[in-house]
C-alpha positions as CSV (number, residue, x, y, z in Angstrom):
1,X,31.2,-40.2,-19.7
2,X,29.9,-43.5,-21.3
3,X,30.0,-41.7,-24.6
4,X,33.8,-41.3,-24.2
5,X,34.2,-45.0,-23.3
6,X,32.1,-46.1,-26.3
7,X,34.1,-44.0,-28.8
8,X,37.4,-45.3,-27.4
9,X,36.1,-48.9,-27.7
10,X,35.1,-48.3,-31.3
11,X,38.6,-46.9,-31.9
12,X,40.2,-50.0,-30.4
13,X,38.0,-52.2,-32.5
14,X,39.0,-50.4,-35.7
15,X,42.7,-50.7,-34.7
16,X,42.4,-54.5,-34.2
17,X,40.5,-54.8,-37.5
18,X,43.4,-52.9,-39.2
19,X,46.0,-55.2,-37.7
20,X,44.0,-58.3,-38.5
21,X,43.6,-57.0,-42.1
22,X,47.3,-56.6,-42.3
23,X,47.9,-60.1,-41.0
24,X,45.3,-61.7,-43.3
25,X,46.9,-60.0,-46.2
26,X,50.3,-61.0,-45.0
27,X,49.6,-64.8,-44.8
28,X,48.6,-65.3,-48.5
29,X,51.7,-63.4,-49.4
30,X,53.9,-65.8,-47.6
31,X,52.1,-68.7,-49.1
32,X,52.4,-67.2,-52.6
33,X,56.1,-66.4,-51.9
34,X,56.6,-70.0,-50.9
35,X,54.7,-71.2,-53.9
36,X,56.8,-69.0,-56.1
37,X,60.1,-70.1,-54.6
38,X,61.3,-70.8,-58.1
39,X,61.6,-67.1,-58.6
40,X,63.0,-65.9,-55.2
41,X,65.6,-67.4,-53.0
42,X,64.9,-68.6,-49.5
43,X,67.1,-65.8,-48.2
44,X,65.0,-63.1,-49.9
45,X,61.8,-64.6,-48.6
46,X,63.2,-64.7,-45.0
47,X,64.3,-61.1,-45.3
48,X,60.9,-60.0,-46.6
49,X,59.1,-61.9,-43.8
50,X,61.4,-60.3,-41.2
51,X,60.8,-56.9,-42.6
52,X,57.1,-57.5,-42.6
53,X,57.1,-58.7,-39.0
54,X,59.3,-55.7,-38.0
55,X,56.8,-53.3,-39.6
56,X,53.9,-55.0,-37.8
57,X,55.8,-54.9,-34.5
58,X,56.6,-51.2,-35.0
59,X,52.9,-50.5,-35.8
60,X,51.9,-52.4,-32.6
61,X,54.4,-50.5,-30.5
62,X,53.2,-47.2,-32.0
63,X,49.6,-48.1,-31.1
64,X,50.6,-49.0,-27.6
65,X,52.7,-45.8,-27.2
66,X,49.9,-43.7,-28.5
67,X,47.5,-45.3,-26.1
68,X,49.9,-44.8,-23.2
69,X,50.4,-41.2,-24.2
70,X,46.6,-40.7,-24.1
71,X,46.5,-42.4,-20.7
72,X,49.2,-40.0,-19.5
73,X,47.3,-37.1,-21.0
74,X,44.1,-38.2,-19.2
75,X,46.0,-38.5,-15.9
76,X,47.5,-35.1,-16.5
77,X,44.1,-33.5,-17.3
78,X,42.6,-35.2,-14.2
79,X,45.5,-34.1,-12.0
80,X,45.8,-37.5,-10.3
81,X,49.5,-38.0,-10.2
82,X,51.0,-41.4,-9.5
83,X,48.8,-44.5,-9.5
84,X,46.5,-42.6,-11.8
85,X,44.8,-45.6,-13.4
86,X,44.0,-47.3,-10.1
87,X,42.8,-44.0,-8.5
88,X,40.6,-43.2,-11.6
89,X,39.1,-46.7,-11.6
90,X,38.4,-46.6,-7.8
91,X,36.9,-43.1,-7.9
92,X,34.8,-44.0,-10.9
93,X,33.3,-47.0,-9.1
94,X,32.8,-44.9,-6.0
95,X,31.2,-41.9,-7.6
96,X,29.1,-44.2,-9.9
97,X,27.0,-45.6,-7.0
98,X,23.5,-44.3,-6.3
99,X,24.1,-44.0,-2.6
100,X,26.6,-41.1,-2.9
101,X,25.7,-38.2,-0.6
102,X,28.8,-36.5,1.0
103,X,32.5,-36.8,0.9
104,X,32.3,-39.0,4.0
105,X,30.0,-41.3,2.0
106,X,32.6,-41.5,-0.7
107,X,35.2,-42.5,1.9
108,X,32.8,-45.1,3.3
109,X,32.2,-46.6,-0.1
110,X,36.0,-46.7,-0.6
111,X,36.4,-48.6,2.7
112,X,37.8,-45.6,4.6
113,X,36.8,-45.0,8.3
114,X,33.9,-42.6,8.9
115,X,34.9,-39.0,8.8
116,X,38.1,-39.7,6.7
117,X,39.2,-37.4,4.1
118,X,40.0,-39.1,0.8
119,X,42.6,-36.4,0.1
120,X,41.2,-35.0,-3.1
121,X,41.6,-38.3,-5.0
122,X,38.0,-38.5,-6.1
123,X,36.8,-35.1,-7.3
124,X,33.4,-35.0,-8.9
125,X,34.1,-32.2,-11.3
126,X,36.9,-30.8,-13.4
127,X,38.8,-27.8,-12.1
128,X,36.9,-25.2,-14.0
129,X,33.4,-26.6,-13.2
130,X,34.3,-27.2,-9.6
131,X,35.5,-23.8,-8.8
132,X,32.8,-22.1,-10.9
133,X,30.2,-24.1,-9.1
134,X,31.9,-23.5,-5.7
135,X,32.0,-19.8,-6.5
136,X,28.4,-19.8,-7.6
137,X,27.3,-21.7,-4.4
138,X,29.3,-19.4,-2.1
139,X,27.9,-16.3,-3.9
140,X,24.4,-17.8,-3.6
141,X,25.0,-18.5,0.1
142,X,26.2,-14.9,0.6
143,X,23.3,-13.4,-1.3
144,X,20.8,-15.6,0.5
145,X,22.3,-14.7,3.9
146,X,22.0,-11.0,2.9
147,X,18.4,-11.6,1.8
148,X,17.6,-13.2,5.2
149,X,19.3,-10.3,7.0
150,X,17.2,-7.9,4.9
151,X,14.1,-9.8,5.9
152,X,14.9,-9.0,9.5
153,X,15.1,-5.3,8.6
154,X,11.8,-5.6,6.7
155,X,10.2,-7.2,9.7
156,X,11.4,-4.5,11.9
157,X,10.2,-1.9,9.5
158,X,6.8,-3.5,9.2
159,X,6.4,-3.6,13.0
160,X,7.6,0.0,13.3
161,X,5.1,1.1,10.6
162,X,2.4,-0.7,12.5
163,X,3.3,0.8,15.8
164,X,3.5,4.3,14.3
165,X,0.1,3.8,12.6
166,X,-1.4,2.7,15.9
167,X,0.1,5.6,17.8
168,X,-1.1,8.1,15.2
169,X,-4.7,6.6,15.3
170,X,-4.7,6.6,19.1
171,X,-3.4,10.2,19.1
172,X,-6.1,11.3,16.6
173,X,-8.7,9.7,18.8
174,X,-7.3,11.3,21.9
175,X,-7.3,14.7,20.2
176,X,-10.9,14.2,19.0
177,X,-12.0,13.3,22.5
178,X,-10.2,16.4,23.9
179,X,-11.8,18.5,21.2
180,X,-15.2,17.1,22.1
181,X,-14.7,18.1,25.8
182,X,-13.6,21.6,24.7
183,X,-16.5,21.9,22.3
184,X,-19.0,20.9,25.1
185,X,-17.4,23.3,27.5
186,X,-17.5,26.1,24.9
187,X,-21.1,25.4,24.1
188,X,-22.1,25.3,27.8
189,X,-20.4,28.7,28.2
190,X,-22.1,30.1,25.2
191,X,-25.4,28.8,26.5
192,X,-24.9,30.4,29.9
193,X,-24.0,33.7,28.2
194,X,-27.1,33.6,26.0
195,X,-29.3,32.7,29.0
196,X,-27.8,35.6,31.0
197,X,-28.3,38.0,28.1
198,X,-31.8,36.7,27.6
199,X,-32.7,37.2,31.3
200,X,-31.2,40.8,31.3
201,X,-33.1,41.6,28.1
202,X,-36.3,40.1,29.6
203,X,-35.9,42.2,32.7
204,X,-35.3,45.4,30.7
205,X,-38.2,44.6,28.4
206,X,-40.6,43.9,31.2
207,X,-39.6,47.2,32.8
208,X,-40.3,48.9,29.5
209,X,-43.6,47.1,29.3
210,X,-44.6,48.4,32.7
211,X,-43.7,51.9,31.6
212,X,-45.7,51.6,28.4
213,X,-48.7,50.1,30.2
214,X,-48.6,53.0,32.7
215,X,-48.4,55.5,29.9
216,X,-51.3,53.8,28.1
217,X,-53.4,54.0,31.3
218,X,-52.4,57.7,31.8
219,X,-53.3,58.5,28.1
220,X,-56.6,56.7,28.4
221,X,-57.3,58.8,31.5
222,X,-56.4,61.9,29.5
223,X,-58.7,60.7,26.7
224,X,-61.5,60.3,29.2
225,X,-60.9,63.8,30.6
226,X,-60.8,65.2,27.1
227,X,-64.1,63.6,26.2
228,X,-65.6,64.8,29.4
229,X,-64.3,68.3,28.9
230,X,-65.6,68.3,25.4
231,X,-69.0,67.2,26.5
232,X,-69.1,69.8,29.2
233,X,-68.1,72.6,26.8
234,X,-70.5,71.3,24.2
235,X,-73.3,71.6,26.8
236,X,-72.5,75.3,26.9
237,X,-72.7,75.6,23.2
238,X,-76.0,73.8,22.5
239,X,-78.6,75.3,20.2
240,X,-80.9,76.2,23.1
241,X,-78.1,77.9,24.9
242,X,-77.0,79.8,21.8
243,X,-80.5,80.8,21.0
244,X,-81.1,81.9,24.6
245,X,-78.0,84.1,24.5
246,X,-78.6,85.4,21.1
247,X,-82.3,86.1,21.9
248,X,-81.1,88.4,24.7
249,X,-79.0,90.3,22.2
250,X,-81.9,90.4,19.8
251,X,-84.2,91.5,22.6
252,X,-81.9,94.4,23.3
253,X,-81.8,95.3,19.7
254,X,-85.6,94.9,19.4
255,X,-86.1,97.4,22.3
256,X,-84.1,99.9,20.4
257,X,-86.2,99.0,17.4
258,X,-89.4,99.6,19.4
259,X,-88.3,102.9,20.6
260,X,-87.6,104.0,17.1
261,X,-90.9,102.7,15.9
262,X,-92.8,104.6,18.6
263,X,-91.3,107.9,17.8
264,X,-93.2,110.4,15.7
265,X,-90.3,111.5,13.7
266,X,-90.7,111.6,10.0
267,X,-88.0,108.9,9.2
268,X,-88.9,106.6,12.1
269,X,-90.0,104.0,9.7
270,X,-86.7,103.8,8.0
271,X,-84.9,103.9,11.2
272,X,-87.1,101.2,12.6
273,X,-86.3,99.1,9.6
274,X,-82.7,99.7,10.0
275,X,-82.8,99.0,13.7
276,X,-84.7,95.8,13.0
277,X,-82.2,94.7,10.5
278,X,-79.4,95.5,13.1
279,X,-81.3,93.4,15.7
280,X,-81.6,90.5,13.2
281,X,-77.9,90.9,12.3
282,X,-76.8,90.8,15.9
283,X,-78.9,87.7,16.4
284,X,-77.4,86.0,13.4
285,X,-73.9,87.1,14.4
286,X,-74.4,85.8,17.8
287,X,-75.6,82.5,16.4
288,X,-72.7,82.4,14.1
289,X,-70.2,82.9,17.0
290,X,-71.8,80.0,18.8
291,X,-71.5,77.9,15.7
292,X,-67.9,78.8,15.3
293,X,-67.2,78.1,18.9
294,X,-68.8,74.7,18.5
295,X,-66.7,74.0,15.4
296,X,-63.5,75.2,17.2
297,X,-64.3,73.1,20.3
298,X,-64.9,70.0,18.1
299,X,-61.7,70.6,16.2
300,X,-59.6,71.2,19.3
301,X,-61.2,68.2,21.1
302,X,-60.7,66.0,18.1
303,X,-57.1,67.0,17.6
304,X,-56.4,66.5,21.3
305,X,-58.1,63.1,21.4
306,X,-56.4,62.0,18.2
307,X,-53.1,63.0,19.7
308,X,-53.9,61.0,22.8
309,X,-55.0,58.0,20.6
310,X,-51.8,58.3,18.6
311,X,-49.8,58.1,21.8
312,X,-51.9,55.2,23.0
313,X,-51.4,53.4,19.7
314,X,-47.7,54.0,19.7
315,X,-47.4,52.8,23.3
316,X,-49.5,49.7,22.4
317,X,-47.4,49.1,19.3
318,X,-44.2,49.4,21.4
319,X,-45.8,47.0,23.9
320,X,-46.6,44.6,21.1
321,X,-43.1,44.9,19.8
322,X,-41.6,44.3,23.2
323,X,-43.9,41.3,23.6
324,X,-42.8,40.0,20.2
325,X,-39.2,40.6,21.1
326,X,-39.7,38.7,24.4
327,X,-41.4,35.9,22.5
328,X,-38.7,35.9,19.8
329,X,-35.9,36.0,22.4
330,X,-37.6,33.1,24.2
331,X,-37.9,31.2,20.9
332,X,-34.3,32.0,20.1
333,X,-33.2,30.8,23.5
334,X,-35.1,27.6,23.0
335,X,-33.6,27.2,19.5
336,X,-30.1,28.0,20.8
337,X,-30.5,25.3,23.5
338,X,-31.7,22.9,20.8
339,X,-28.7,23.9,18.6
340,X,-26.4,23.4,21.5
341,X,-27.8,20.0,22.2
342,X,-27.6,19.1,18.5
343,X,-24.0,20.3,18.2
344,X,-23.1,18.3,21.3
345,X,-24.7,15.3,19.8
346,X,-23.0,15.8,16.5
347,X,-19.6,16.2,18.2
348,X,-20.2,13.1,20.3
349,X,-21.3,11.2,17.2
350,X,-18.2,12.4,15.4
351,X,-16.0,11.0,18.2
352,X,-18.0,7.8,18.3
353,X,-17.7,7.4,14.5
354,X,-14.0,8.1,14.8
355,X,-13.6,5.5,17.5
356,X,-15.3,2.9,15.2
357,X,-13.2,4.0,12.3
358,X,-10.1,3.9,14.4
359,X,-10.8,0.4,15.6
360,X,-11.4,-0.7,12.0
361,X,-8.1,1.0,10.9
362,X,-6.3,-0.6,13.8
363,X,-7.7,-4.0,12.9
364,X,-6.9,-3.5,9.3
365,X,-3.3,-2.4,10.2
366,X,-2.9,-5.5,12.4
367,X,-4.2,-7.8,9.6
368,X,-1.9,-6.0,7.1
369,X,1.0,-6.5,9.4
370,X,0.2,-10.2,9.9
371,X,-0.2,-10.7,6.2
372,X,3.2,-9.0,5.6
373,X,4.8,-11.0,8.4
374,X,3.3,-14.2,7.0
375,X,4.7,-13.3,3.6
376,X,8.1,-12.6,5.2
377,X,7.9,-15.9,7.0
378,X,7.2,-17.7,3.7
379,X,10.2,-15.8,2.1
380,X,12.4,-16.7,5.1
381,X,11.4,-20.3,4.8
382,X,12.1,-20.2,1.1
383,X,15.5,-18.4,1.7
384,X,16.4,-20.9,4.4
385,X,15.6,-23.8,2.2
386,X,17.7,-22.2,-0.6
387,X,20.5,-21.6,1.9
388,X,20.3,-25.2,3.1
389,X,20.4,-26.4,-0.5
390,X,23.4,-24.2,-1.3
391,X,25.2,-25.4,1.9
392,X,24.4,-29.0,1.0
393,X,25.5,-28.4,-2.5
394,X,28.7,-26.8,-1.3
395,X,29.2,-29.7,1.2
396,X,28.5,-32.4,-1.5
397,X,30.9,-30.9,-4.1
398,X,33.4,-33.5,-2.9
399,X,37.1,-33.0,-2.8
400,X,38.5,-30.1,-4.7
401,X,40.4,-31.0,-7.9
402,X,43.4,-29.2,-9.1
403,X,42.5,-25.9,-10.7
404,X,44.0,-27.0,-14.0
405,X,42.2,-30.3,-14.1
406,X,40.1,-30.7,-17.3
407,X,38.7,-34.2,-16.5
408,X,36.8,-35.5,-13.6
409,X,38.1,-38.8,-12.1
410,X,35.2,-40.6,-13.9
411,X,36.0,-39.0,-17.2
412,X,39.7,-39.9,-16.7
413,X,38.7,-43.5,-15.8
414,X,36.6,-43.8,-19.0
415,X,39.5,-42.5,-21.1
416,X,42.0,-44.7,-19.4
417,X,39.8,-47.8,-19.7
418,X,39.3,-47.1,-23.4
419,X,43.1,-46.8,-24.0
420,X,44.0,-49.8,-21.9
421,X,41.5,-51.8,-23.9
422,X,43.4,-50.7,-27.1
423,X,46.7,-51.8,-25.6
424,X,45.2,-55.1,-24.5
425,X,43.7,-55.7,-27.9
426,X,47.0,-54.9,-29.7
427,X,49.0,-57.2,-27.4
428,X,46.4,-60.0,-27.8
429,X,46.6,-59.6,-31.6
430,X,50.4,-59.7,-31.5
431,X,50.5,-62.7,-29.1
432,X,48.0,-64.6,-31.4
433,X,50.7,-64.7,-34.0
434,X,53.7,-66.7,-32.7
435,X,56.1,-65.4,-35.3
436,X,55.1,-61.8,-34.6
437,X,55.2,-62.4,-30.9
438,X,58.7,-63.9,-31.2
439,X,59.8,-61.0,-33.3
440,X,58.1,-58.2,-31.2
441,X,58.9,-58.2,-27.5
442,X,56.5,-55.8,-25.8
443,X,58.0,-56.3,-22.3
444,X,56.8,-57.6,-18.9
445,X,55.7,-54.2,-17.8
446,X,53.4,-53.9,-20.7
447,X,52.0,-57.3,-19.9
448,X,51.3,-56.2,-16.3
449,X,49.6,-53.1,-17.6
450,X,47.6,-55.3,-19.9
451,X,46.4,-57.4,-17.1
452,X,45.4,-54.4,-15.1
453,X,43.8,-52.8,-18.1
454,X,41.8,-56.0,-18.7
455,X,40.6,-56.0,-15.1
456,X,39.7,-52.3,-15.3
457,X,37.9,-52.7,-18.6
458,X,35.8,-55.6,-17.3
459,X,34.7,-53.5,-14.4
460,X,33.9,-50.7,-16.6
461,X,31.9,-52.9,-18.8
462,X,29.8,-54.1,-15.9
463,X,29.0,-50.6,-15.0
């Protein structure tokens, strides 16, 4: 704004310099004309001087007209209407103060009552900038209000997510606890079934053991009888018994041999030999029968005792197997009880670990929610501050200029001040030359404008 005023002042200075240059050149010409009166008549000199003064007057009027046209153009571009110069100067002084805050402050600075509306006489911006800025601020307010509303949705979503997470964790823990109870119940049922099966198998096995033990006793009794029977029969087949029996047969044969030997027949000797051989053969055969009988008795007794021993061994093996089965079943029952206790402990530990994990997850979820809510609060504060700034900016835009206004009141004031200074300088220059002033009547209205312009220019210079 000050740049505009400075440029206009330079223009006014150049204009005054041009006029003074014309006047300085004009004066020697008059003196020269007067000095050369011997060549021109007084009438010609007077006509030349009048023409010169008329030209200078026309130039001054053109300068003033051009300045007034520029003032009118500045008023038009500022959209101020009547009293444009005074309004522009007043607004420039008001808006130029450092204490400007709101439109009410403008009115206060202009001497208006508090809360007064200055009627759009002091807009801070031109039409394009004002409505662009207003549109921008209104859009910013709308967008910020939308952002704040979305923050409320985000907050609701964060809390809903937290509640859903907590519910899911609690449900998972409840399910785990229920599963633990079901597992313990199932393990107890399995244990009871195993114990029942074990007891039934123990009862059956013990019954079998009693049967096998009875059988073993019976077989051992048979073994004893077999040994006794063998011993008894072997007594009947001893060497003395067999010899005694065989000797009887030999004796019978020997008697026949004796009879033959005592005969007086011619072949008694050969018969006696034959009879003797028959007696010996009978004895040997008898002994052989006894021997075979002993062998047969031994073989039968051995086979019978071996059979009994085999049955005893089988019964004892079955007994051992049953005892092993009973021991194994007892060990398996103990192992099953240990496994049941272990599985219960593992299931309980799983639930305990899940409880700890659930608590940690709940705490983490709560901390996460608090962090997000804190971030939302920071955003909300930032949006609120931005909304306040936009509202303050909208409130402090000041009165709305006309949409077609190209100048602000201060820019118009600077332009008007510069042009009024030009008018004042031109009039001062004209009035400084009495002949030119007498020839060129600029009018009282122009003088009034000059005085106002002078006053306006001095104020502008103080700023």
